[in-house]
KELUMLUM-756573 format. One record per residue: y, z, x of N, C-alpha, C, O in turn; residue in one letter; residue number from 1. Coordinates in nm, 2 decimals, always signed. Atoms other than C-alpha are relative to their C-alpha. Layout:
! KELUMLUM-756573
<<Y, Z, X>, <Y, Z, X>, <Y, Z, X>, <Y, Z, X>, A, NUM>
...
END
This chain:
! KELUMLUM-756573
<<+0.00, +0.07, -0.12>, <-2.36, +2.31, +0.74>, <-0.01, -0.15, -0.02>, <+0.05, -0.23, +0.05>, M, 1>
<<+0.00, +0.15, +0.03>, <-2.44, +1.97, +0.58>, <+0.14, -0.05, -0.03>, <+0.18, -0.16, +0.00>, F, 2>
<<-0.14, +0.04, +0.04>, <-2.09, +1.96, +0.43>, <+0.09, -0.02, +0.12>, <+0.17, -0.12, +0.12>, N, 3>
<<-0.08, +0.01, -0.12>, <-1.93, +2.02, +0.77>, <-0.04, -0.13, +0.08>, <+0.05, -0.20, +0.13>, I, 4>
<<+0.04, +0.12, -0.06>, <-2.14, +1.73, +0.91>, <+0.06, -0.12, -0.07>, <+0.10, -0.22, -0.01>, T, 5>
<<-0.05, +0.12, +0.09>, <-2.04, +1.50, +0.62>, <+0.15, -0.01, +0.02>, <+0.21, -0.12, +0.04>, V, 6>
<<-0.15, +0.00, -0.02>, <-1.67, +1.60, +0.67>, <+0.03, -0.07, +0.13>, <+0.12, -0.15, +0.14>, I, 7>
<<-0.03, +0.06, -0.13>, <-1.69, +1.51, +1.03>, <-0.03, -0.15, +0.01>, <+0.04, -0.23, +0.07>, G, 8>
<<+0.03, +0.14, +0.00>, <-1.86, +1.18, +0.97>, <+0.10, -0.08, -0.07>, <+0.15, -0.19, -0.03>, L, 9>
<<-0.10, +0.07, +0.08>, <-1.61, +1.08, +0.70>, <+0.13, -0.01, +0.08>, <+0.19, -0.11, +0.07>, V, 10>
<<-0.12, +0.01, -0.08>, <-1.32, +1.17, +0.92>, <+0.00, -0.10, +0.11>, <+0.09, -0.18, +0.14>, L, 11>
<<+0.01, +0.10, -0.10>, <-1.45, +0.97, +1.21>, <+0.00, -0.14, -0.05>, <+0.06, -0.23, +0.01>, L, 12>
<<+0.00, +0.14, +0.06>, <-1.52, +0.68, +0.98>, <+0.14, -0.04, -0.03>, <+0.17, -0.16, +0.00>, D, 13>
<<-0.13, +0.03, +0.04>, <-1.17, +0.69, +0.85>, <+0.09, -0.04, +0.12>, <+0.17, -0.13, +0.11>, I, 14>
<<-0.07, +0.03, -0.12>, <-1.03, +0.70, +1.20>, <-0.04, -0.14, +0.05>, <+0.05, -0.22, +0.09>, I, 15>
<<+0.04, +0.14, -0.05>, <-1.24, +0.40, +1.31>, <+0.04, -0.11, -0.09>, <+0.07, -0.22, -0.04>, L, 16>
<<-0.04, +0.11, +0.09>, <-1.16, +0.20, +1.00>, <+0.15, -0.02, +0.01>, <+0.20, -0.13, +0.00>, L, 17>
<<-0.15, +0.02, -0.02>, <-0.78, +0.27, +1.05>, <+0.02, -0.08, +0.13>, <+0.11, -0.16, +0.14>, T, 18>
<<-0.02, +0.07, -0.13>, <-0.82, +0.15, +1.41>, <-0.02, -0.15, -0.02>, <+0.04, -0.23, +0.04>, A, 19>
<<+0.03, +0.15, +0.02>, <-0.96, -0.18, +1.28>, <+0.12, -0.06, -0.06>, <+0.15, -0.18, -0.04>, L, 20>
<<-0.12, +0.05, +0.07>, <-0.64, -0.22, +1.07>, <+0.11, -0.03, +0.11>, <+0.18, -0.13, +0.10>, I, 21>
<<-0.12, +0.00, -0.09>, <-0.40, -0.16, +1.36>, <-0.03, -0.07, +0.14>, <+0.06, -0.11, +0.21>, F, 22>
<<+0.04, +0.06, -0.13>, <-0.59, -0.31, +1.66>, <-0.03, -0.15, -0.02>, <-0.12, -0.18, -0.10>, I, 23>
<<+0.02, +0.14, +0.03>, <-0.56, -0.69, +1.67>, <-0.12, -0.06, +0.08>, <-0.20, -0.13, +0.02>, N, 24>
<<+0.11, +0.06, -0.07>, <-0.79, -0.79, +1.95>, <-0.11, +0.10, +0.04>, <-0.12, +0.14, +0.15>, N, 25>
<<+0.11, -0.10, -0.01>, <-1.09, -0.56, +1.91>, <-0.13, -0.07, +0.05>, <-0.16, -0.18, +0.01>, I, 26>
<<+0.13, +0.05, -0.06>, <-1.41, -0.62, +2.11>, <-0.10, -0.02, -0.12>, <-0.12, +0.07, -0.21>, N, 27>
<<+0.10, +0.03, +0.11>, <-1.67, -0.79, +1.87>, <-0.11, +0.10, -0.02>, <-0.15, +0.13, -0.13>, P, 28>
<<+0.11, -0.10, +0.01>, <-1.94, -0.54, +1.96>, <+0.05, +0.13, -0.06>, <-0.02, +0.20, -0.14>, Q, 29>
<<-0.06, -0.13, +0.06>, <-1.71, -0.24, +1.88>, <+0.03, -0.02, -0.15>, <+0.00, +0.07, -0.23>, L, 30>
<<-0.03, +0.03, +0.14>, <-1.60, -0.41, +1.55>, <-0.13, +0.01, -0.07>, <-0.14, +0.08, -0.18>, Y, 31>
<<+0.13, -0.01, +0.06>, <-1.97, -0.45, +1.46>, <-0.05, +0.14, -0.01>, <-0.11, +0.18, -0.11>, Q, 32>
<<+0.05, -0.14, -0.01>, <-2.05, -0.09, +1.56>, <+0.08, +0.08, -0.12>, <+0.01, +0.15, -0.19>, F, 33>
<<-0.07, -0.07, +0.09>, <-1.77, +0.04, +1.34>, <-0.04, -0.04, -0.14>, <-0.05, +0.05, -0.23>, I, 34>
<<+0.05, +0.03, +0.13>, <-1.89, -0.16, +1.04>, <-0.14, +0.06, -0.03>, <-0.17, +0.10, -0.14>, L, 35>
<<+0.14, -0.07, +0.02>, <-2.25, -0.03, +1.09>, <+0.02, +0.15, -0.02>, <-0.05, +0.20, -0.11>, Y, 36>
<<-0.03, -0.14, +0.01>, <-2.12, +0.32, +1.13>, <+0.06, +0.03, -0.14>, <+0.02, +0.12, -0.20>, F, 37>
<<-0.06, -0.02, +0.14>, <-1.92, +0.28, +0.80>, <-0.11, -0.01, -0.10>, <-0.12, +0.07, -0.20>, D, 38>
<<+0.11, +0.01, +0.09>, <-2.23, +0.16, +0.63>, <-0.10, +0.12, +0.00>, <-0.15, +0.16, -0.10>, L, 39>
<<+0.08, -0.12, -0.02>, <-2.43, +0.45, +0.77>, <+0.06, +0.12, -0.08>, <-0.01, +0.20, -0.14>, F, 40>
<<-0.07, -0.10, +0.07>, <-2.17, +0.69, +0.63>, <-0.01, -0.02, -0.15>, <-0.04, +0.08, -0.22>, V, 41>
<<+0.02, +0.03, +0.15>, <-2.18, +0.52, +0.29>, <-0.13, +0.03, -0.05>, <-0.15, +0.09, -0.16>, V, 42>
<<+0.14, -0.03, +0.04>, <-2.56, +0.55, +0.28>, <-0.02, +0.15, -0.02>, <-0.08, +0.20, -0.11>, I, 43>
<<+0.01, -0.14, +0.01>, <-2.53, +0.92, +0.35>, <+0.07, +0.05, -0.13>, <+0.02, +0.13, -0.20>, I, 44>
<<-0.08, -0.04, +0.12>, <-2.26, +0.96, +0.08>, <-0.08, -0.04, -0.14>, <-0.07, +0.04, -0.23>, L, 45>
<<+0.08, +0.04, +0.11>, <-2.48, +0.77, -0.17>, <-0.11, +0.09, -0.03>, <-0.13, +0.14, -0.14>, I, 46>
<<+0.13, -0.09, +0.01>, <-2.79, +0.98, -0.10>, <+0.05, +0.14, -0.05>, <-0.01, +0.20, -0.14>, A, 47>
<<-0.05, -0.13, +0.04>, <-2.58, +1.29, -0.14>, <+0.04, +0.00, -0.14>, <+0.01, +0.09, -0.22>, Q, 48>
<<-0.05, +0.02, +0.14>, <-2.42, +1.17, -0.46>, <-0.12, +0.00, -0.10>, <-0.12, +0.08, -0.20>, F, 49>
<<+0.12, +0.01, +0.09>, <-2.76, +1.08, -0.62>, <-0.07, +0.13, +0.00>, <-0.12, +0.17, -0.11>, I, 50>
<<+0.06, -0.13, +0.00>, <-2.91, +1.41, -0.51>, <+0.07, +0.10, -0.08>, <+0.01, +0.17, -0.17>, Y, 51>
<<-0.07, -0.10, +0.09>, <-2.64, +1.62, -0.66>, <+0.01, -0.04, -0.14>, <+0.01, +0.05, -0.22>, K, 52>
<<+0.00, +0.04, +0.14>, <-2.62, +1.41, -0.97>, <-0.14, +0.03, -0.07>, <-0.14, +0.08, -0.18>, F, 53>
<<+0.13, -0.04, +0.06>, <-3.00, +1.45, -1.03>, <-0.01, +0.14, -0.02>, <-0.08, +0.18, -0.12>, K, 54>
<<+0.01, -0.14, +0.00>, <-2.97, +1.82, -0.97>, <+0.11, +0.07, -0.09>, <+0.10, +0.20, -0.10>, N, 55>
<<-0.11, -0.06, +0.07>, <-2.66, +1.88, -1.18>, <-0.05, +0.03, -0.15>, <-0.13, -0.04, -0.20>, S, 56>
<<+0.04, -0.04, +0.14>, <-2.70, +2.06, -1.52>, <+0.07, -0.10, -0.10>, <+0.01, -0.13, -0.21>, T, 57>
<<-0.07, +0.09, +0.09>, <-2.44, +1.83, -1.68>, <+0.04, -0.12, +0.07>, <+0.13, -0.12, +0.15>, S, 58>
<<-0.02, +0.13, -0.06>, <-2.45, +1.47, -1.58>, <+0.14, -0.05, -0.02>, <+0.20, -0.10, +0.07>, K, 59>
<<-0.14, +0.05, +0.04>, <-2.13, +1.38, -1.77>, <+0.10, +0.08, +0.08>, <+0.20, +0.02, +0.13>, T, 60>
<<-0.10, -0.08, -0.07>, <-1.94, +1.67, -1.61>, <+0.00, -0.04, +0.15>, <+0.11, -0.05, +0.21>, K, 61>
<<+0.01, +0.03, -0.13>, <-2.07, +1.58, -1.27>, <+0.07, -0.13, +0.03>, <+0.15, -0.14, +0.13>, Y, 62>
<<-0.07, +0.13, -0.01>, <-1.95, +1.22, -1.31>, <+0.14, +0.01, -0.02>, <+0.22, -0.05, +0.06>, L, 63>
<<-0.14, -0.01, +0.03>, <-1.62, +1.33, -1.45>, <+0.07, +0.07, +0.12>, <+0.18, +0.04, +0.15>, K, 64>
<<-0.06, -0.07, -0.11>, <-1.56, +1.57, -1.16>, <-0.01, -0.07, +0.13>, <+0.06, -0.03, +0.23>, D, 65>
<<+0.02, +0.07, -0.13>, <-1.68, +1.33, -0.88>, <+0.02, -0.14, -0.01>, <-0.05, -0.22, +0.07>, N, 66>
<<-0.02, +0.15, +0.01>, <-1.56, +0.99, -0.99>, <+0.06, -0.06, +0.13>, <+0.03, -0.17, +0.16>, W, 67>
<<-0.07, +0.06, -0.12>, <-1.36, +0.95, -0.67>, <-0.10, -0.02, +0.11>, <-0.08, -0.11, +0.19>, F, 68>
<<+0.11, +0.04, -0.09>, <-1.69, +0.96, -0.47>, <-0.05, -0.14, -0.02>, <-0.07, -0.21, +0.08>, D, 69>
<<+0.04, +0.14, +0.04>, <-1.79, +0.64, -0.65>, <+0.10, -0.10, +0.05>, <+0.07, -0.20, +0.10>, L, 70>
<<-0.10, +0.09, -0.04>, <-1.46, +0.48, -0.58>, <+0.00, -0.02, +0.15>, <+0.02, -0.13, +0.20>, V, 71>
<<+0.01, +0.00, -0.14>, <-1.49, +0.57, -0.22>, <-0.11, -0.08, +0.06>, <-0.11, -0.13, +0.17>, G, 72>
<<+0.12, +0.08, -0.04>, <-1.83, +0.40, -0.20>, <+0.00, -0.14, -0.04>, <-0.06, -0.23, +0.03>, M, 73>
<<+0.00, +0.12, +0.06>, <-1.76, +0.10, -0.41>, <+0.03, -0.12, +0.10>, <-0.04, -0.21, +0.10>, V, 74>
<<-0.03, +0.10, -0.09>, <-1.59, -0.11, -0.14>, <-0.11, -0.05, +0.09>, <-0.13, -0.17, +0.11>, P, 75>
<<+0.11, +0.04, -0.09>, <-1.89, -0.11, +0.09>, <-0.12, -0.05, -0.08>, <-0.19, -0.14, -0.03>, E, 76>
<<+0.11, +0.05, +0.08>, <-2.14, -0.17, -0.19>, <+0.03, -0.13, -0.06>, <-0.05, -0.22, -0.05>, I, 77>
<<-0.04, +0.11, +0.08>, <-1.96, -0.43, -0.39>, <+0.08, -0.10, +0.08>, <+0.06, -0.22, +0.08>, V, 78>
<<-0.09, +0.09, -0.08>, <-1.69, -0.57, -0.16>, <+0.01, +0.03, +0.14>, <+0.12, +0.07, +0.19>, L, 79>
<<+0.00, -0.03, -0.14>, <-1.79, -0.52, +0.20>, <+0.11, -0.08, +0.07>, <+0.12, -0.20, +0.06>, P, 80>
<<-0.11, +0.07, -0.08>, <-1.49, -0.60, +0.43>, <+0.12, -0.02, -0.08>, <+0.21, -0.09, -0.03>, G, 81>
<<-0.11, +0.03, +0.09>, <-1.25, -0.60, +0.13>, <+0.04, +0.14, -0.06>, <-0.03, +0.23, -0.06>, F, 82>
<<-0.06, -0.13, +0.07>, <-1.03, -0.33, -0.04>, <-0.02, +0.12, +0.09>, <-0.06, +0.23, +0.05>, A, 83>
<<+0.01, -0.10, -0.09>, <-1.01, -0.12, +0.26>, <+0.07, +0.14, -0.04>, <+0.03, +0.25, -0.01>, T, 84>
<<-0.08, -0.11, +0.05>, <-0.75, +0.11, +0.09>, <-0.09, +0.09, -0.09>, <-0.08, +0.21, -0.09>, F, 85>
<<+0.08, -0.09, +0.10>, <-1.02, +0.23, -0.16>, <-0.09, +0.09, +0.08>, <-0.13, +0.19, +0.03>, L, 86>
<<+0.07, -0.09, -0.08>, <-1.21, +0.38, +0.13>, <+0.07, +0.13, +0.03>, <+0.00, +0.23, +0.06>, R, 87>
<<-0.07, -0.13, -0.02>, <-0.95, +0.64, +0.17>, <-0.02, +0.10, -0.12>, <+0.03, +0.21, -0.11>, Y, 88>
<<+0.03, -0.09, +0.10>, <-1.07, +0.79, -0.15>, <-0.11, +0.10, +0.06>, <-0.13, +0.21, +0.00>, F, 89>
<<+0.09, -0.10, -0.07>, <-1.32, +0.95, +0.09>, <+0.07, +0.13, +0.05>, <+0.01, +0.23, +0.06>, R, 90>
<<-0.08, -0.12, -0.03>, <-1.04, +1.18, +0.19>, <+0.00, +0.09, -0.11>, <+0.00, +0.22, -0.09>, L, 91>
<<+0.00, -0.09, +0.12>, <-1.03, +1.31, -0.16>, <-0.13, +0.08, +0.00>, <-0.13, +0.20, -0.04>, I, 92>
<<+0.13, -0.07, -0.01>, <-1.40, +1.40, -0.11>, <+0.01, +0.11, +0.10>, <-0.04, +0.22, +0.07>, R, 93>
<<-0.02, -0.11, -0.10>, <-1.31, +1.60, +0.20>, <+0.08, +0.12, -0.06>, <+0.04, +0.23, -0.05>, I, 94>
<<-0.08, -0.10, +0.06>, <-1.04, +1.78, +0.02>, <-0.07, +0.08, -0.11>, <-0.04, +0.20, -0.12>, L, 95>
<<+0.07, -0.06, +0.11>, <-1.26, +1.86, -0.27>, <-0.11, +0.10, +0.05>, <-0.15, +0.19, -0.03>, S, 96>
<<+0.10, -0.09, -0.05>, <-1.50, +2.05, -0.04>, <+0.06, +0.13, +0.04>, <-0.01, +0.23, +0.06>, L, 97>
<<-0.06, -0.13, -0.03>, <-1.24, +2.32, +0.03>, <+0.05, +0.07, -0.12>, <+0.11, +0.17, -0.11>, F, 98>
END
């Protein structure tokens, strides 16, 4: 059930971030909401990553198999508002759940 919720949040986040790219005159309040929503999704992804990492039997294997999760989170952590294309690595996360 949690994975389905995460998939829904990530898909909605990607749709909203894509809208930011293509809509020129976006309402400032909506723009800020989208950025806060993106941050919310990233916090959930970070918490999930840390939880699964701590509970994995092989930390090295976990990092090797889930490196794309880190790449999908890095833009928000290190470069907020920059490198939007890296956020699409979250799509890989969705695909990996199936």
